[in-house]
Every structure is written in C-alpha cells, then in structure tokens.
VOVEX-234059 format. One record per residue (C-alpha): residue in one letter; y, x, z. Coordinates in nm, 4 decimals. Each point is the difference from the previous one (the first is absolute). Example, Ala and Ser with C-alpha at 12.3 -4.5 7.8 and 13.67 -1.06 7.14 Angstrom:
VOVEX-234059
 resn        y        x        z
    A  -0.4500   1.2300   0.7800
    S   0.3440   0.1370  -0.0660
END
This chain:
VOVEX-234059
 resn        y        x        z
    X   0.8932  -2.4264  -1.2279
    X  -0.2690   0.1993   0.1885
    X   0.0888   0.3536   0.1096
    X  -0.1887   0.2849  -0.1692
    X   0.0514   0.2577   0.2799
    X  -0.1267   0.0598   0.3477
    X   0.2820   0.1141   0.2343
    X  -0.0103   0.1643   0.3336
    X   0.1907   0.1860   0.2667
    X  -0.1519   0.2999   0.1747
    X   0.1173   0.1164   0.3390
    X  -0.1336   0.2712   0.2255
    X   0.0787   0.2001   0.3135
    X   0.2411  -0.2145   0.1935
    X  -0.0587   0.1810   0.3283
    X   0.1395  -0.2904   0.1994
    X   0.1002   0.1123   0.3477
    X   0.1355   0.3401  -0.1143
    X   0.3637  -0.1171  -0.0143
    X   0.0489  -0.3647   0.0648
    X   0.3686  -0.0299  -0.0977
    X  -0.0155   0.1976  -0.3167
    X  -0.3234  -0.1672  -0.1082
    X   0.1428  -0.3553   0.0532
    X   0.2890   0.0923  -0.2236
    X  -0.2138   0.1355  -0.2771
    X  -0.2558  -0.2823   0.0185
    X   0.2932  -0.2479  -0.0445
    X   0.0932   0.1939  -0.3200
    X  -0.3568  -0.0234  -0.1367
    X  -0.0236  -0.3775   0.0520
    X   0.3434  -0.0454  -0.1460
    X  -0.1081   0.1937  -0.3156
    X  -0.3160  -0.2137  -0.0285
    X   0.1975  -0.3216   0.0427
    X   0.2473   0.1139  -0.2756
    X  -0.2839   0.0860  -0.2354
    X  -0.1740  -0.3329   0.0761
    X   0.3210  -0.1891  -0.0919
    X   0.0214   0.2019  -0.3321
    X  -0.3436  -0.1356  -0.0973
    X  -0.2405   0.2631   0.1293
    X  -0.3171  -0.1726   0.1179
    X  -0.2067   0.2270   0.2175
    X  -0.3711  -0.0768   0.0165
    X  -0.0767   0.2501   0.2717
    X   0.1584   0.2030   0.2763
    X  -0.2181   0.3055   0.0907
    X   0.0500   0.1819   0.3365
    X  -0.2025   0.3284  -0.0029
    X   0.0143   0.0995   0.3612
    X   0.2099   0.1684   0.2757
    X   0.1553  -0.3344   0.0820
    X   0.0357   0.1082   0.3570
    X   0.0922   0.3398   0.1396
    X  -0.2454   0.0174   0.2847
    X  -0.2180  -0.3030  -0.0500
    X   0.1715  -0.2035   0.2850
    X   0.0201  -0.3774   0.0230
    X   0.3734  -0.0012   0.0325
    X   0.0408   0.1987  -0.3245
    X  -0.1987  -0.2731  -0.1946
    X   0.2057  -0.2749   0.1698
    X   0.3052   0.1698  -0.1291
    X  -0.1436   0.0367  -0.3490
    X  -0.0743  -0.3703  -0.0098
    X   0.3476  -0.0967   0.1183
    X   0.2110   0.2513  -0.1946
    X  -0.1978   0.0207  -0.3197
    X  -0.2798  -0.2376  -0.0784
    X   0.1750  -0.3247   0.0896
    X   0.3266   0.0898  -0.1809
    X  -0.2154   0.1319  -0.2942
    X  -0.1820  -0.3333  -0.0462
    X   0.3317  -0.1814   0.0163
    X   0.1353   0.2374  -0.2654
    X  -0.2950  -0.0694  -0.2251
    X   0.0850  -0.3722   0.0015
    X  -0.1283  -0.3170   0.1584
    X  -0.2376  -0.0623  -0.2852
    X  -0.1489   0.3479  -0.0184
    X  -0.3702  -0.0121  -0.0637
    X  -0.0801   0.3694   0.0112
    X  -0.1859   0.2086   0.2503
    X   0.0902   0.2762   0.2452
    X  -0.2888   0.2430   0.0500
    X  -0.0066   0.2997   0.2433
    X  -0.2096   0.2998   0.1146
    X   0.0564   0.2226   0.3007
    X   0.1098   0.3594   0.0021
    X  -0.0300   0.2927   0.2441
    X   0.3173  -0.1225   0.1897
    X  -0.1701  -0.3350   0.0512
    X  -0.2584   0.1729   0.2274
    X   0.0493  -0.0189   0.3682
    X  -0.1060   0.3591   0.0772
    X  -0.0189  -0.0597   0.3713
    X  -0.3218  -0.2069  -0.0542
    X  -0.3360   0.1693  -0.0700
    X   0.1691   0.3354  -0.0415
    X  -0.3049   0.2213   0.0304
    X  -0.2156   0.0205  -0.3120
    X  -0.0810   0.2445  -0.2786
    X   0.1003  -0.1033  -0.3567
    X  -0.2350   0.2710  -0.1335
    X  -0.3014  -0.1526   0.1773
    X   0.0876  -0.3476  -0.1171
    X   0.0431   0.1124  -0.3603
    X  -0.3430   0.1534   0.0182
    X  -0.1473  -0.3214   0.1298
    X  -0.0127  -0.2117  -0.3190
    X  -0.1080  -0.3255   0.1758
    X   0.3349  -0.0255   0.1794
    X   0.1559  -0.1309  -0.3295
    X  -0.2837  -0.2393  -0.0894
    X   0.0949  -0.3643  -0.0490
    X  -0.2830  -0.1080   0.2395
    X  -0.0338  -0.1155   0.3543
    X  -0.1030   0.3567   0.0908
    X   0.3097   0.1389  -0.1731
    X   0.2212  -0.2611   0.1658
    X  -0.1408   0.1057   0.3391
    X   0.0671   0.3678  -0.0641
    X   0.3634  -0.0771  -0.0948
    X   0.0515  -0.2367   0.2995
    X   0.1078   0.2949   0.2228
    X   0.3107   0.0252  -0.2173
    X   0.0919  -0.3687  -0.0026
    X   0.2255   0.0435   0.3155
    X   0.2046   0.2616  -0.1924
    X   0.0903  -0.2689  -0.2552
    X   0.0133  -0.2915   0.2429
    X   0.3790  -0.0700  -0.0150
    X  -0.0010   0.0352  -0.3837
    X  -0.2902  -0.2430  -0.0177
    X   0.1648  -0.2467   0.2365
    X   0.3303   0.0133  -0.1904
    X  -0.1332  -0.0066  -0.3577
    X   0.1233  -0.3262  -0.1537
    X  -0.0455   0.0952  -0.3612
    X  -0.2337  -0.1740  -0.2429
    X  -0.2761   0.2440   0.0919
    X  -0.2977  -0.1511   0.1884
    X   0.0689  -0.0377   0.3691
    X  -0.1239   0.2958   0.2033
    X  -0.1549   0.1640  -0.3082
    X  -0.0100   0.3381   0.1656
    X  -0.2537  -0.1269   0.2523
    X  -0.2193  -0.1597  -0.2550
    X  -0.3271   0.1296  -0.1375
    X   0.1620   0.0711  -0.3420
    X   0.2477   0.2441   0.1540
    X   0.2383  -0.0685  -0.2899
    X   0.1116  -0.3222  -0.1854
    X   0.0390  -0.1482  -0.3439
    X   0.2167  -0.2850  -0.1191
    X  -0.0301  -0.1404  -0.3491
    X   0.2794  -0.1802  -0.1779
    X  -0.0339  -0.1900  -0.3257
    X   0.3440   0.0192  -0.1555
    X   0.1036  -0.1274  -0.3385
    X  -0.0043   0.3513  -0.1385
    X  -0.3205   0.1352   0.1426
    X  -0.2393  -0.0021   0.2939
    X   0.1188   0.2587   0.2583
    X  -0.2203   0.1389   0.2745
    X   0.1827   0.1714   0.2887
    X  -0.2075   0.2220   0.2269
    X   0.1422   0.1184   0.3274
    X  -0.1256   0.3207   0.1682
    X   0.0536   0.1719   0.3334
    X   0.0486   0.3650  -0.0816
    X   0.1025   0.0576   0.3624
    X  -0.3367  -0.0889   0.1597
    X  -0.0497   0.3446   0.1443
    X   0.3686   0.1142   0.0078
    X   0.0327   0.2135   0.3148
    X   0.3142   0.2165  -0.0028
    X   0.2396   0.1991  -0.2229
    X  -0.2908   0.1897  -0.1463
    X  -0.1561  -0.2901  -0.1878
    X   0.0139   0.1383  -0.3571
    X  -0.3475   0.0309  -0.1426
    X  -0.1523  -0.1589   0.3127
    X   0.0326  -0.3679  -0.1003
    X  -0.1983  -0.2565  -0.1992
    X   0.0264  -0.3788  -0.0598
    X  -0.3808  -0.0103  -0.0464
    X  -0.1625   0.0461  -0.3325
    X  -0.2590  -0.2777   0.0568
    X   0.2665  -0.2424   0.1266
    X   0.1924   0.0536  -0.3249
    X  -0.3037   0.0029  -0.2348
    X  -0.1248  -0.3402   0.1110
    X   0.3407  -0.1734  -0.0444
    X   0.0635   0.1674  -0.3414
    X  -0.3384  -0.1111  -0.1236
    X   0.0552  -0.3540   0.1217
    X   0.3246  -0.0084  -0.1906
    X  -0.1135   0.1869  -0.3121
    X   0.0735  -0.2899  -0.2352
    X   0.3748  -0.0238   0.1102
    X   0.2450   0.0798  -0.2771
    X   0.2171   0.2045   0.2375
    X  -0.1227   0.1785   0.3128
    X   0.2630   0.1194   0.2444
    X  -0.1010   0.2052   0.3092
    X   0.2308   0.0358   0.2925
    X  -0.0258   0.3021   0.2327
    X   0.2496   0.2031   0.2034
    X  -0.1007   0.3543  -0.0846
    X  -0.0127   0.1566  -0.3481
    X  -0.3421   0.1397  -0.0880
    X   0.1232   0.3518   0.0565
    X  -0.0162  -0.0800   0.3715
    X  -0.3604  -0.1243  -0.0110
    X  -0.2814   0.2396   0.0969
    X  -0.1046   0.1687  -0.3232
    X  -0.3554  -0.1300  -0.0675
    X   0.1141  -0.3508   0.0904
    X   0.3124   0.0403  -0.2129
    X  -0.2003   0.1026  -0.3073
    X  -0.2456  -0.2967   0.0346
    X   0.2958  -0.2419   0.0579
    X   0.1698   0.1455  -0.3083
    X  -0.3178  -0.0667  -0.2025
    X  -0.0096  -0.3680   0.1253
    X   0.3725  -0.0381  -0.0840
    X  -0.0570   0.1359  -0.3419
    X  -0.3125  -0.2083  -0.0630
    X   0.2001  -0.3190   0.0796
    X   0.3274   0.1199  -0.1509
    X   0.1794  -0.0739   0.3267
    X   0.3753  -0.0072   0.0616
    X   0.0329   0.1748   0.3437
    X   0.3025  -0.0767   0.2110
    X   0.0677   0.2403   0.2860
    X   0.2785   0.1596   0.2070
    X   0.0090   0.2524   0.2819
    X   0.1749   0.2881  -0.1855
    X   0.3415  -0.1782   0.0123
    X   0.0603   0.0754  -0.3618
    X  -0.0249  -0.2319  -0.3037
    X  -0.2461   0.1124  -0.2706
    X  -0.2231  -0.1505  -0.2684
    X  -0.2768   0.1959  -0.1571
    X  -0.3262  -0.0256  -0.2000
    X  -0.3082   0.1428   0.1661
    X  -0.3403   0.0851  -0.1482
    X  -0.2833  -0.1952   0.1592
    X  -0.2904   0.1539  -0.1990
    X  -0.1014  -0.3450  -0.1424
    X   0.3565  -0.0862  -0.1018
    X   0.3568   0.0257   0.1002
    X   0.1825  -0.1682   0.2887
    X   0.3747  -0.0269   0.0760
    X   0.1475   0.0921   0.3368
    X   0.3286  -0.1626   0.1064
    X   0.1508   0.1736   0.2979
    X   0.2933  -0.1631   0.1696
    X   0.2682   0.1752   0.1836
    X   0.0700  -0.0721   0.3684
    X   0.1798  -0.3317   0.0833
    X   0.1500   0.1923   0.2903
    X  -0.0416   0.3660   0.0913
    X   0.3517   0.0917   0.1196
    X   0.3544  -0.1351   0.0508
    X   0.1708   0.0344  -0.3392
    X   0.2702   0.2271   0.1517
    X  -0.2471   0.2168   0.1916
    X  -0.1493   0.1916  -0.2921
    X   0.1392  -0.0694  -0.3513
    X  -0.3096   0.1662  -0.1564
    X  -0.2312  -0.2711   0.1523
    X   0.0309  -0.3431  -0.1549
    X  -0.1266  -0.3506   0.1015
    X  -0.1435  -0.2010  -0.2838
    X  -0.2798  -0.2065  -0.1573
    X  -0.1643  -0.0762  -0.3325
    X  -0.0310  -0.3036  -0.2251
    X  -0.2201  -0.0542  -0.2960
    X  -0.0640  -0.2299  -0.2946
    X  -0.3472  -0.0122  -0.1582
    X  -0.0710  -0.1500  -0.3411
    X  -0.3696  -0.0476  -0.0818
    X   0.1084  -0.1111  -0.3422
    X   0.1406   0.3386  -0.1011
    X  -0.2065   0.2053   0.2501
    X   0.3223   0.1419   0.1534
    X   0.1294   0.0409   0.3508
    X   0.3681   0.0345   0.0554
    X   0.0977   0.1811   0.3247
    X   0.3370   0.0369   0.1723
    X   0.0867   0.1929   0.3153
    X   0.3102  -0.0795   0.2074
    X   0.1740   0.1881   0.2857
    X   0.2881  -0.0928   0.2203
    X   0.3350   0.1712  -0.0530
    X   0.1936  -0.0228   0.3158
    X   0.3148   0.1432  -0.1718
    X   0.0001  -0.2700  -0.2665
    X  -0.1681  -0.2705   0.2153
    X  -0.2440  -0.0990  -0.2658
    X  -0.3603   0.0553  -0.1136
    X  -0.0033   0.2649  -0.2662
    X  -0.2704   0.0489  -0.2623
    X  -0.1903   0.3232   0.0831
    X   0.0199   0.1620  -0.3362
    X  -0.1632   0.3225   0.1230
    X  -0.3212  -0.1777   0.1125
    X  -0.1629   0.0124  -0.3453
    X  -0.0015   0.2233  -0.3078
    X   0.2446  -0.0766  -0.2754
    X  -0.2712  -0.0562  -0.2620
    X  -0.1072  -0.3116   0.1958
    X   0.3422  -0.1732  -0.0444
    X  -0.0444  -0.3498  -0.1361
    X   0.2171  -0.1619  -0.2599
    X   0.0891  -0.2366   0.2846
    X   0.2781   0.1682   0.1957
    X  -0.0850   0.1335   0.3508
    X  -0.3683  -0.0385  -0.0460
    X  -0.2847   0.2474  -0.0632
    X  -0.3007  -0.0942  -0.2056
    X  -0.3698   0.0851   0.0656
    X  -0.3032  -0.1076  -0.1989
    X  -0.2648  -0.1775   0.2008
    X  -0.2925   0.2166   0.0979
    X  -0.3163  -0.0263  -0.2205
    X  -0.3596   0.1211   0.0083
    X  -0.1208   0.3036  -0.1883
    X  -0.2321  -0.1212  -0.2771
    X  -0.3231   0.1927  -0.0472
    X  -0.0921   0.0955  -0.3618
    X  -0.2664  -0.2708  -0.0348
    X   0.2541  -0.2650   0.0999
    X   0.2263   0.0774  -0.2901
    X  -0.1570  -0.2342  -0.2441
    X  -0.1034   0.0658  -0.3615
    X   0.0737   0.3077  -0.1966
    X   0.3195   0.0037  -0.2182
    X  -0.2211  -0.0792  -0.3068
    X  -0.1567  -0.3078   0.1577
    X   0.2126  -0.3227   0.0044
    X   0.0461  -0.1430   0.3438
    X  -0.1206  -0.3662  -0.0053
    X   0.2440  -0.0883   0.2784
    X   0.3091   0.1250  -0.1787
    X   0.1585  -0.1791  -0.3026
    X   0.0600   0.1898  -0.3258
    X   0.3739  -0.0512   0.0508
    X  -0.0156   0.1510   0.3428
    X  -0.1898   0.2982  -0.1424
    X   0.2750   0.0498  -0.2625
    X   0.2640  -0.0252   0.2729
    X  -0.1967   0.2473   0.2102
    X  -0.0167   0.2614  -0.2770
    X   0.3834   0.0263  -0.0261
    X   0.1751  -0.1229   0.3153
    X   0.3389   0.1450   0.0563
    X   0.0148   0.2660   0.2691
    X  -0.3706   0.0913  -0.0334
    X  -0.1832   0.2715  -0.1910
    X  -0.3638  -0.0171  -0.0920
    X  -0.2198   0.2785   0.1366
    X  -0.1800   0.1157  -0.3217
    X  -0.0952   0.3294  -0.1544
    X   0.3543   0.0606  -0.1190
    X   0.1221  -0.0410   0.3554
    X  -0.2423   0.2516   0.1350
    X   0.0934   0.2618  -0.2625
    X   0.3801  -0.0529   0.0618
    X  -0.0457   0.0458   0.3818
    X  -0.2581   0.2795  -0.0162
    X   0.1934   0.3114   0.1140
    X  -0.0415   0.2293   0.3055
    X   0.2245  -0.0995   0.2887
    X   0.2851   0.2227   0.1069
    X  -0.0229   0.1879   0.3294
    X   0.2702  -0.2183   0.1408
    X  -0.1939  -0.3225  -0.0941
    X  -0.3136   0.1355   0.1654
    X   0.1811   0.0906   0.3158
    X   0.1656  -0.3396   0.0154
    X  -0.3379  -0.1739  -0.0244
    X  -0.1653   0.2089   0.2736
    X   0.2913   0.0294   0.2532
    X  -0.0516  -0.3513   0.1312
    X   0.2730  -0.1641  -0.2004
    X  -0.0754  -0.3614  -0.0752
    X  -0.1029  -0.0758  -0.3597
    X   0.2507  -0.1663  -0.2293
    X  -0.0176  -0.3641   0.0781
    X   0.1516  -0.0868  -0.3378
    X  -0.3250   0.1100  -0.1729
    X  -0.2483  -0.2808  -0.0588
    X  -0.3191  -0.0739  -0.1903
    X  -0.1035  -0.3487  -0.1033
    X  -0.3129  -0.1549  -0.1622
    X   0.0067  -0.3027  -0.2252
    X  -0.2077  -0.1381  -0.2926
    X  -0.2384   0.3066   0.0005
    X   0.2916   0.2452  -0.0278
    X   0.1689   0.2306   0.2449
    X   0.3726   0.0419   0.0229
    X   0.2378   0.2447   0.1537
    X   0.3559  -0.0742   0.1296
    X   0.2499   0.2385   0.1427
    X   0.3225  -0.0775   0.1853
    X   0.1351  -0.3020   0.1884
    X   0.2144  -0.1249  -0.2917
    X  -0.2986  -0.0129  -0.2352
    X  -0.2073  -0.1579   0.2779
    X   0.2404  -0.2927   0.0287
    X   0.0139  -0.0340  -0.3719
    X  -0.3790   0.0159  -0.0271
    X  -0.0391  -0.2616   0.2715
    X   0.2108  -0.2447  -0.1992
    X  -0.1617   0.0702  -0.3302
    X  -0.3642   0.0180   0.1060
    X  -0.0447  -0.1520   0.3519
    X  -0.3678  -0.0636  -0.0678
    X  -0.0804   0.3651   0.0338
    X  -0.2211   0.1093   0.2924
    X   0.1555   0.3100   0.1429
    X  -0.2238   0.2486   0.1837
    X   0.3035   0.1594   0.1788
    X  -0.1911   0.3230   0.0389
    X   0.2552   0.2800   0.0255
    X  -0.0527   0.3318  -0.1706
    X   0.1890   0.3114  -0.1067
    X   0.2069  -0.0234  -0.3082
    X  -0.1903   0.2741  -0.1867
    X  -0.3783   0.0034  -0.0020
    X  -0.2532   0.2282  -0.1601
    X  -0.2179  -0.1216  -0.2849
    X  -0.2973  -0.0900   0.2146
    X   0.2034  -0.1968   0.2386
    X   0.1616  -0.1950  -0.2808
    X  -0.3374  -0.0679  -0.1579
    X  -0.1121  -0.1401   0.3314
    X   0.3237  -0.2096   0.0157
    X  -0.0667  -0.1356  -0.3456
    X  -0.3556  -0.1003   0.0788
    X   0.0467  -0.1455   0.3471
    X   0.3599  -0.1126   0.0177
    X   0.0349   0.1823   0.3379
    X   0.1852   0.3193   0.0719
    X  -0.1968   0.2728   0.1696
    X   0.0445   0.0489   0.3701
END
C-alpha cells in the first residue's frame, strides 16, 4: 500500500568543533533515535540540514561531522533507504579568516551581486574561499559545488507517490561578517526568484535557509516574503536555537516557517535552560495538513522528550505528540472567486452544492450573519488587534460553489475538513468582530481586510 505522507527530519546548528566529546555523545543519541523510529515503521523521505554544521568552517570539523553523524545516520535510516539528505550553510560555516574585509551595506546596495548570471557569479567569487571547506565537504544530494555556480543556489525536484516536491537551497550567509549580522544579510532575491519560477508547478515547495527572515535586510526580507507567499512556500531554517512553527503573510499568499532548535548548543548539564533538539514533520497533500513535532534531549531521563512548549495548544493534533498546521495557500482576488451565489457553477455537481450549503462546522456568510456580527468592538478587542498580537489562527474563511463560509476554532476546523474537504480555504486571518463595511467586503470578496 502506497504511503500518503511525506516525512522528513530537520536538523540545524550542530556547531561541530565546539565540544567534541559532548557532541559525539549527543549525535549518537540522535542516530539511535532515528534507527528506533525506522524500525517502528517511519520512512523518512528527506533529511534537511539548515546550516551551522561546523563551528568555524574548518575542514576537520566537517570530517568529524561525516564520521560522527552522517555515516551513522545513513546506517540508522536502513540499507535500502532511498531518501535524500539536503543541506545549506550557516554563518558558522563561514571561514571568517578569508576575505574578511568587505562592507555588507555596499554589497546589499549593489543588486547585481545576487544575479544568477556570469557577472553575478564573478562578483560573488571573492566569497568562495570563505565557504571552501563547506563546499569541499558537502556530500549531500545538493549539486556539487553549487555555491560556486552561476545559479548561486540550488533546486532538487523529487516525484514521490504523494506529490511532486521541489526543494530549493539558499545561502543566507553569503555576506555574513561578524556578530552584528542581523538586518545585514540576504540570500539574493534574484537567485531565489529564478528557482521558484522554474519550480512553480511543483505541488510542494520547500525552501532551505539558515537564517529566519527577521535576520534578512529589510527591503530584501519584504521582497523574499512576497515571493514565499506567491509560491506558498514551506521555509525551513534555524539559527535562533529555538523550535517554532508559524504562518507568515507574503502579500500574495501565506507561507509557513518551520524553525528547528539547535542540534547542539551546550552540554546538557552546563545550562538546563538551553536544550539540544530537532524537528520532524509529516505532510499530507491529500488532507492539506502538516504535522510537526519538536524533540529535545533530556539528560536527566536519558531520552528525547517531545517539546510541548514549542507550539500553541490550539495546534494540537488528534494524533498524540503532534501539532497540526494547514498548508499555506494563495489569497484569491475577487475576480477569481467564480460565479455569484445565484449562478450555478458548471464545475460543481448539484450534490456538492447541497453539501456545501450545510457542511458541519461551517457557517454561511449571508445577510443574517452580518446583522448578527454587526456591533461596535470593545476597547479591549481594539487594543488586542493593534498591540501586535497575532490574529486568531482558528478563524478561517472558505469559498465553494459560489458561496462564502466562515469557520471558527480548531475543533470545528477538523470537523469541517472531514465533512467538506472540497472547500477552497483562503486562510486570510482577520479580527473576530468587524464593522458592517468590512463584513460587506468579506461577503463580496471572500477575503478578510488587511
């Protein structure tokens, strides 16, 4: 029976060379865990490594990583494993003794540096020595010496039983210089844009980078965010040494950021507040759901604990120890929402329309809905909306068969998915209470106001 899920492991921030003895012990526990899960029937399609493999970008650090982790990991995955290991560098993979004198500000102002052209490749060539040891040691499934190529990034496409998956690898540490990197980095907008366009038809687009977008220089970050939203990317990163998963608004649609904790940042007994861990995920294109789990090492109990504080409670899945996220989707413009409610949709059967009008867990947005929700918001609600608090992720809008539907709360969302999986959710988030003009706009367009 063919599997209906895409499974992966996500590791980041190993910092090999920081503490050889303690790291060897922890890496052994990681590969032991993977071997146990493999024997229990978990089949991992991918292993993603999102940077900071080494501590100072030295060749001996990568030799140690190969011997202590990659070789034992492939053995733990099984002799017949057909998956792929894919990696990108981080700021600790930079040999900062090479080409040390440059200005990130000047490079960010020079747009051709990040062009996927011969000219762009030549401009970036001064930084190739900084990544030389990473490039020499990279034995993942990424193209050999991709950092030195004209493209300046890479893509790998995999046709699995469940879906076509495009993985794009970025170097967010191209111009990493020192401990003041925040807001002075970029993986290159044009390098990313070309690869996303080339893989626009893929069912799933996963982008690998070391830094979260909050570390990218602001104009670059906004444009990258728009590209991620346009292509509804799943972005895997690390760097902050803390597990997190969050939706982000990309102007043209949503994207999902999966941030892994550090595989190794400290000896377990040095600072109990700092943990070593990783993430794993299961993606179902059939149900448009992504299940995520974060793990951290407990030295006291000598086992990998589920990191229950890595996600909000409302994301808890019915499957124990997993948290559920809807796959990111585009925002649909008003003209793309099909015929009006009074016009039958030729692509939808009458039976489907009947089901659409009364699915469990959904409520039709009609005039009665507007009247029922038309009230001035309280002072507390207004302050909550404007104080930077994230909107309620349990609130959703969906369009189907010429009608617009509202759903509120994770329990109803799970029920609605089972009862009416054919719905096209817009996933635009909005405040719980809206004024009459906003609700009229919502009724007409199916989108919540910004």
